C-alpha positions in Angstrom: 0.0 0.0 0.0 1.1 3.5 -0.8 2.5 5.3 2.3 1.2 8.6 1.1 -2.5 7.1 0.9 -2.1 5.9 4.5 -0.9 9.3 5.7 -3.7 11.0 3.6 -6.5 8.8 5.0 -5.3 9.3 8.5 -5.3 13.2 8.0 -8.8 12.8 6.6 -10.0 10.9 9.6 -8.5 13.5 11.8 -10.0 16.4 9.9 -13.5 15.0 9.7 -13.5 14.2 13.4 -13.0 17.7 14.1 -15.9 18.7 11.8 -13.8 20.1 9.0 -15.0 19.0 5.6 -18.4 17.6 6.8 -21.0 19.4 4.8 -24.1 17.8 6.0 -25.7 19.8 8.8 -27.0 16.5 10.6 -23.5 15.0 10.3 -21.7 18.2 11.6 -24.0 18.3 14.5 -23.5 14.6 15.2 -19.7 15.1 15.1 -19.7 18.2 17.4 -22.3 16.8 19.8 -21.4 13.1 20.1 -18.3 12.0 18.3 -16.0 15.1 19.6 -18.0 17.1 21.8 -15.1 19.1 23.3 -14.0 19.1 27.0 -17.4 18.9 28.8 -18.8 15.7 30.1 -22.0 13.9 30.7 -23.3 12.8 34.2 -23.4 9.3 32.9 -19.7 9.1 32.5 -19.4 8.6 36.4 -21.8 5.6 36.1 -19.9 4.1 33.2 -16.5 4.4 35.1 -17.8 3.0 38.4 -19.2 0.0 36.5 -15.9 -0.5 34.6 -13.8 -0.3 37.7 -16.2 -2.6 39.5 -15.4 -5.4 36.9 -11.7 -4.6 37.1 -11.4 -4.4 33.5 -7.7 -4.5 32.0 -8.6 -2.6 28.9 -10.3 0.3 30.7 -9.3 3.2 28.5 -10.7 1.6 25.4 -14.1 0.4 26.9 -14.5 3.6 28.8 -13.9 5.6 25.4 -16.4 3.3 23.5 -19.0 3.3 26.3 -18.8 7.2 26.6 -19.2 7.4 22.8 -22.3 5.3 22.9 -23.7 7.5 25.6 -23.1 10.6 23.7 -24.7 8.9 20.5 -27.7 7.7 22.4 -28.3 11.4 23.7 -27.8 12.8 20.2 -29.8 10.5 18.3 -32.5 9.7 21.0 -33.4 6.2 19.7 -36.5 4.5 21.0 -34.7 1.3 22.0 -31.2 -0.1 22.0 -30.2 -3.6 21.1 -26.5 -4.9 22.0 -24.9 -8.0 20.7 -21.5 -9.1 21.9 -19.3 -9.9 24.9 -18.4 -7.7 27.9 -21.4 -5.5 27.7 -21.5 -4.0 31.1 -20.0 -0.8 30.2 -22.5 -0.3 27.3 -25.4 -1.4 29.5 -24.3 1.5 32.0 -24.5 4.0 29.0 -27.9 2.9 28.1 -29.1 3.2 31.7 -27.4 6.7 31.9 -29.2 7.8 28.7 -32.5 6.4 29.9 -33.0 4.3 26.7 -34.7 0.8 27.0 -32.1 -1.9 26.5 -32.4 -5.4 25.0 -29.5 -8.0 25.4 -28.9 -11.1 23.2 -30.0 -13.4 25.9 -33.6 -11.9 25.9 -36.1 -12.3 23.4 -36.9 -8.5 22.6 -39.4 -7.2 20.1 -38.1 -7.1 16.5 -36.1 -3.7 15.9 -37.8 -1.1 13.9 -37.2 2.5 12.6 -35.6 4.8 15.1 -34.0 1.9 17.2 -30.1 1.6 17.6 -28.1 -1.6 17.3 -24.6 -2.0 18.7 -22.7 -4.9 17.4 -19.4 -5.7 19.4 -17.0 -8.1 17.8 -18.5 -10.7 15.4 -21.9 -11.5 16.9 -24.3 -10.5 14.3 -26.1 -12.0 11.3 -24.7 -9.9 8.3 -27.9 -10.4 6.2 -30.1 -9.5 9.1 -28.0 -6.5 9.9 -28.5 -5.2 6.3 -32.2 -5.7 6.6 -32.3 -3.8 9.8 -30.3 -0.9 8.3 -32.6 -0.7 5.3 -35.5 -0.7 7.8 -34.1 2.5 9.4 -32.3 1.0 12.4 -29.1 2.9 13.3 -26.1 0.4 13.5 -22.8 0.9 15.3 -20.0 -1.8 14.9 -17.0 -2.0 17.5 -14.1 -4.2 16.8 -16.0 -6.2 14.3 -14.4 -8.0 11.2 -13.7 -6.0 8.2 -16.4 -7.7 6.2 -19.0 -6.7 8.7 -18.0 -3.2 8.7 -18.0 -3.0 4.9 -21.3 -4.6 4.9 -22.8 -2.0 7.3 -21.0 0.9 5.5 -22.4 -0.1 2.1 -26.0 -1.2 3.2 -27.1 2.4 3.9 -29.0 3.9 0.8 -29.8 7.3 2.4 -28.3 8.8 5.6 -24.9 9.2 7.0 -22.1 6.6 7.5 -19.0 7.3 9.5 -16.2 4.9 9.3 -13.1 4.5 11.5 -10.5 2.0 12.0 -12.2 0.1 14.8 -15.7 1.8 14.8 -18.3 2.2 12.1 -21.6 4.1 12.4 -24.4 4.1 9.9 -27.4 6.3 10.6 -30.2 5.7 8.0 -32.2 8.9 7.2 -34.8 8.9 4.4 -34.7 12.9 4.1 -31.1 13.0 3.1 -28.7 11.9 0.5 -26.0 9.4 1.3 -22.9 10.9 2.8 -19.9 9.0 3.9 -17.0 10.3 6.1 -13.8 8.5 7.4 -13.6 9.5 11.2 -11.2 9.1 14.0 -13.4 8.1 16.9 
């Protein structure tokens, strides 16, 4: 791979994560309110920190960063319900509680997701075809540490809306009222 393309894509991820070059008003607001909100915090950060410390997690910084990002996205997007798939979900559960969003875990038999819901996939725990179906029905999907094939599937399944793709995290927000825009992002 060309080293200049690696440097250029890293620069674009950094630039988009600061809001530069993001032309969609919805996407710009999402970057400024949720992805990179500045140096203020949410009250839910304390709950997330206490839950992570209680579980004595070795990868504290990464899980804390991901759970805080989820909390900010839940507040900014205000989904009706949150569905989570994956392992080690206690920090993400705390983010849902802090945001006041009803939460459904894989062990439960929840109602089928519908437009306005949020699906978090951590790792390789999702049926790819089902995920594409949910995206096309208007469910927001976020992947964390998922295989490249699943990330690519999520990023390409959205027909209208916003897609943010990073090295570990992808976020697809279907919105019927807007054209498709894709941004590389440094989460």
